N, C-alpha and C positions, 0 to 999 in steps of 0.2 A: 766688243767683246765679249770673252771667252768665259763662255760657261764652261823623354830620348828614351824613341822607340828603340827597342833589343831584342834579341832573338833571348835574351832568358827570361824574357817578363812572361815569353808564352808555359815557364814553369818556376814564377816566380807565380804567380796567382793561378791557380788552378777555378777555373770556373768549371762548377758541374753537372750532377744534375739533385743538388738539394739548396735548402734557402729560398729564397724570393724567386716564386716562377718555379723554381724545382721541376724537375723531370720525376717517377714516384714509380709505384706497382702498379694506383690503380689505373695506370696508363696504359698500361698491356693486360686488358680482362682479354678475357679466354675471345678463342676465336671465333666470330658469328653477332658479337657486338654492334652494334650499327658505325659504321665510320665515325660518325655527327661526338656520339656519347665515347667513344673510344677518345678525339680529340680536345674533349669538353672537359675528361677525366685526368690533365697533367693540368695539376696545380698553377693557378696563373692565367689559365687561359682563358677568356671569354668567347661567345662570338656574336657580331656586328650584325651580320645577317647573310642570309645561302641564296643563292643563288640557282635558277634552271641553266642548268648545260649540256646539250645532249652527249651521251660518252663518258660524264664526268660528274659530281660532282666538286660544288664550288664554293668554299666558305671565306667568308672576310670575318677575321678573327683580333682581339686584342690579344695580348703579351704582352702580362708585366716586367717588368726589364729592372734594375740599380741603376739610379739618376751617375754609380761612381763603381765600378765594376770589382774595383780594387776597396774595397767600403759600401758593401751590399745593404747595412742596416740603414744608411744614410740619405732615405725614399729611394720612394722607385716613379717609375712615367710608362703609359701603357705606349704600347711601339704595335702598331699595325701591318699583320701581316695578311696575304692570302694564303686559298691552299687549295690549286686545281686535285682533286683527287682520282687517279686514274684505277690505283687496288692496289692492293700493298704487299705481291708480285712481283710489282714493277719496280722500274730506277727511279732516284728522287731528283729533281733536281730544283737548285738552290738560286734564285734566281734576285738577280741587285741587279737596281735603278741605278739608287744614290742618289735618289731625287724621293719627290712623292712619290708614293704606290698608286697604281692603278685596280683603282677596286673593279673595273672588267678582267673578264676571265678572258685571256690570251694567256697564246703557249710564244716563249722563248726558240729559237733554232733546234736549240738541243733537246726542249722536250719533244717537236717533232719529230727529229731525228728515236731518239731511244722511245720514243712510245713510252712516256713517263711520268709521272705524278710533278708536280709543278708549286714549290714556297717563294712568294717573293713579300719579299723586305723592306718596308718604310725606311728610309736611313733614320737614323734619331736626329731631331730638333727638324724636320723638316716637318712640317705641322700635318697632324694635329700630335702625329709622334714626339710632342716637346715636353718634357719638363716647365710645371711654374710650381714661382720663380724658374726660369732659363740660369745655368750655372753654362757658364758659356767653355769656360775652359775646360768641361767634361766633353765637350767634341772636338776627336780625337779618332783619329786613323785606328788606334788600337781600341777604346770603347766598343767603334763601332765592330770592327770586326768580333770583339768580346759579345755582344748582343747575337751577333749569328752563332759563334760557338758553339749557347745558352738554346736558342732555340731549335738547333740543329739537334745538340744533348735531349732535347725536350723530344722532339719529335720519331728520332733513330729507336724508339721504343717502339717505332706503332710502321716505322715506317726500317723495316730493315737487310732493302739490297743495298746495289752501290746510292751514291750520290753524288750529283756533278753539281759545279758550282762553275756562276755565267754570272753576265752581266755586257751593257756594253758604254764606251768612252768613260765616265766618274763610276756606273756599276762594274765595267772591265777592267778600273783600276780595285775598284773595291773588292772583289772578287780575287785578286790577285794579295791585295791584302792581308786578306782573314787569309787566305791560304801559308803567307810566310808567316804569322803570328799560330795559329793553326794547323801546323800542314795535314797533321793526321788527318783528322775529320772528315775529310773529302774523297772522291776515288777519281778527280781528273776534275780540274782549271779548262772553260770555253772564256777567254775574255776578250773580246773584241772592241776594236780603236777604242785602245785604253793605251794615253801618253804619257809620258813616262819625263818628267821635269825634274832631272839629277840634282844639277847647277843651274837654279832659280835665273841666277842674276846673267844667267848666258842666253839670248833667244836670236844665236847667232845662223843656224841649223836650221830655222822658217823664216829669216833674208831670204837663208840658201833656194829654199822649196822656190820662197815667193817667186823668184830671178825664176825655175826651171820646170814651174808643171803647167801640162797641158801643152796649148803650142798659144808661138807669140803673139796670135793672130787674135786669140782670145786675152790675153793677157795685157798686150795693147788695149783692146777693146773695155772693157774690165775700169782699166783703171785713166781711162781716158772719159769715163762716165763720173766714174765717183772724183774725176778733179774738177770737172764741172761744176758738179754738187753745189761741192765748196767754193768754188765760185762766185754761185748762188745764193751758195747764208743767205743774203740777206730774207729774202725771196724763200725760203727754205725754214729757217726757223719763223718767220710768220704765218707761215703757213698751220706749224707748229705749234707753234701757240696757241690760235684761234682751234687748230685738234681739241686740244690737250684743257682750253673753257670749255667748250662745247660738247667731253665727255665727262667734267671733272677731272681730269686729272697734274698732279703739280706735280714737280720738280726739284722736293727740296732734299734729299739726299744726294743727286749729283751735284744738285750747286743752280740748277736755272735753264733753265728754256737750252741756251745756248752751249752751254757743255753738254746738255741733252743730247743740242743735235750734232756735237763736235764725235762723240760721246759713239754712238749709233751709222757715222757717215764714216771714223777713219775703217771701223771695221765690214763695211760694205764682200769687196775681192774677200778678203776672208770668206764670211758667212756663204760667198756660192759659191766657192768649191768644195765649203764642206758637207752643202746640201741638197746643192744641182748640178746635174752632169753638162759637162762643156760640149758634147755632141748633138746636148736639145736642148741646148737654153739660151748658148753662148750667142748665139744667132740674134736674141730679143733680150739683150745690153744696148737699151740709149746712146744712140749716140748721142755726142756732143753741142749740134744743132736741136737738139728735142726738144719738145718745151716742158717748163717744167713742170706741170705734171704730169706729163709722163714720165721725168726723171725722178721729181716726189715717191709720184705708187710705186716706180722699180724696186727704192730705194725700203718701202717699205714694204715688200713685197720680202728682198730678201734676208733687212735685215729688223724690221719692225720696231716701229716709232715709240711704240707702246713701250719697249724693253727699257726707253731712259727715264719712265717714271715712276714716281715712289711704289704706284703698283703692279708695276711692273716686272719690278725688284724683286720687291718684301720676300716672293713667295723660293728667291733661288737664296737670301742673307744665309742659311748653310753653307752652302757651297762656294760663296765669296771668302766665309771668314774661314774656313781648312783652307781655301787656294792662298790665304796670308796666312796663316800660321805652317803647315806643313808640308800642303802638294806643292805648293809653287803654280804660278801660270805666266804664261810669255806675256809682255807686256810690248806686245809686239807694233810698229807701228809705223805706218808705210814711210820708208822718207823721198819718194813722189810729193808729199804732202807738207814737208818743212814747212816753205815760204808758205804753206795756206793754213799750217793748226796754229790755235790761241791756246791752248794748255796743252803743251809737252806731259807726257806722265803721269797724264789724264786715266787713261787705259789699265790703271793698276784696280788691286783686290777691295783695298780698303771704300774705292769709290764707291762700294755701291754695300756697304754694309752700315747701317748707319749709327751717327756718334756715340750712340749713346750706350753701342756695346761697344768696350772692352778686345781691341785686341792684341795675344802678348805679344811678346817676337816674333821672327820665324826661326824654326825650325830646323836650320843646313841639315842636322843629319838624318831626320825622318826619309827624304826618297833614296840617301846615298843607300844607306840603308837597304830599302827593301830594292833597289836593285841590284848592291849585293847580293841578298840573296837568288833571287830573280838567277844570275847569272851562274850562281856555284854551289846552289844546293837544291833548285825548283825542279820538279821534277811533276809529269803526268799532268804539260799545260799546253793550251793551244793560244797563240796569238791571232789575229786577227786583223790586218788591216788594209786601209785601200789607200792606193795604186796613190789617189788625186786627194788626203783627207790630208789639210793641210796638219794633225795632231797625229800625224805620221811620221812629222820631222824630227820629235821626239822619241824616237816606240820603246819598247821594253825590246832586247835582248835578252838569247838564251849564251852560256858561254858552257867548254868543259866537264864544268863542275855539276850543270845542268844535266838531268837523266828522263831523259822520252818526253823531253819538250820543245814545242815547235814553233817558231815565227811563219807564219803568212803573208801574205800580200793579193792584195785580190787586184789584178789588170783590169784602170780604170776605174775603178768602183769611189765611190766617196765615203761621208760617216754612217753609211749606211754597210758596210763592208758585209757578210758574212760568206759562210765557210762556201753553201754554193756559187757564190760568184766567184772565185777561185778556179785556177785554171786543171785541166782535167786531171793530172796525176799526184797535184795535192789539193783535189777537192780530197781526190779520194785517201789520199793517205793520212789530210782532219777526217773526214769519217773516219774512217778503222781505227782510227784511233782513240774517235770520242764513242763510238759501238765499243770496243775492247773495255774501255773505260766505266763504260755503263754500267759491265756484266748481259746483256743482251745475246744472243744465239741466234744468229741470223740463217734460216728453214735452210735446212739440206741441198734444198734446191736451189740458196740463190749459193750453196759456195762457190768461190771460182770466180764470181760475179764479183763487178764493179759493186761497194758494198756500197748504200743509198739508206736512206730517210727507214723508217719504217713507217711510217702513217702518207696515210691519204693528202693534200693542201685543202683546208678548213675558211673559205670565206671570213668565217668570222672570229673565229678566233689563233686565226692565225696572218689578219690582216694587221701592217704595222701601227705600233699610238703611236696616230699624227702627232701627241705633246713631243715625242724625243726631236720632234725637228725643233722643238724648241731650246734646248740644250747647251750649252757649251762650258764644256764639254757633258 
């Protein structure tokens, strides 16, 4: 399980600061007005709650957005955002996770590094930021980028310093698409572990990756454990069915418990490399002579049996819808399981989307357009990948036409790769670029020293969100 948009569109449809939820002079009231009042003076902005945070103000908000940015009079919906306010004299980081919004205050790595404000956006059609009724044809990368553009346009009147967009995995993809359609909004972008599926029908890069990642000893141990789990399909499916009955889980979307077993079990090797570390955890992979209980428990830790249930899938339907209509996805199936797999082709986006939601034909031009723009016209962009992350098999690349854009790989890192994990010179160069784009000036005493983050570690604000370990991508 892995969790006709053109350059001209940026100019054909101008989403400005008027209309539904648009900004106005009311948001730019005199200095000294409480920041909450200034934010709520923006038309379409409403407060859900404010939470106490040391050194910051933190607001969870709703912002009224058009369902269709090309036809803004044809209905609106409420989109959740959050605002971690440091000061109007600081740069602002615009974070997109690509999924639901975490309503708790967290600082992304760029926010930590530039000591800035942070605006976070819930991606359209993820609950509760979904129109009712939902017209799924309006869930595409341009509409989502236009959501982000309107939020930026509204808040830029309050936060006038430099802006940096960022996100990881699908959030990194989102940050990249936003820059493609609205290249002038941000002063820089940091896209973490963002896959780039340019040719959706070609997955050879993933087969090459799994044949070479890590050590042969670890690869062999993982393959043996996965195969043994398939060999014991009967016992595994029986346990899964009993667990589901006890917990009230169902398997209608995937088509039954046996298919749910295969969907999760065939993805275990992928899941290990994505979120686990070879040096620390390969020794914990059970051997083929392990008990069924040990194998079942390990598979649950790596893949999560609940991910094959209706309840586990429903929150991620918007992602799979987009994967099957624009983003693409690797339909990778481990060839070592060919004689044991019963449902070839099961691992595709349509499997995860309820049949009452129509999926239009796949737009083969969408990702090619993004890829071409990144290679030939992007500027002030950082792409950070993990060496042992499967999603690195199809990365973004910069080319001769790109300006001040860079691709870095963190040695030994997985899908949690960050700038702090880069090798020395790469880490310094990436940090220097980010600080420059953010427009922050390091103290005179630091001139000539290696660039570093401008904040100290905060155990509450800087701890990774555990929910992110469930996202693919």
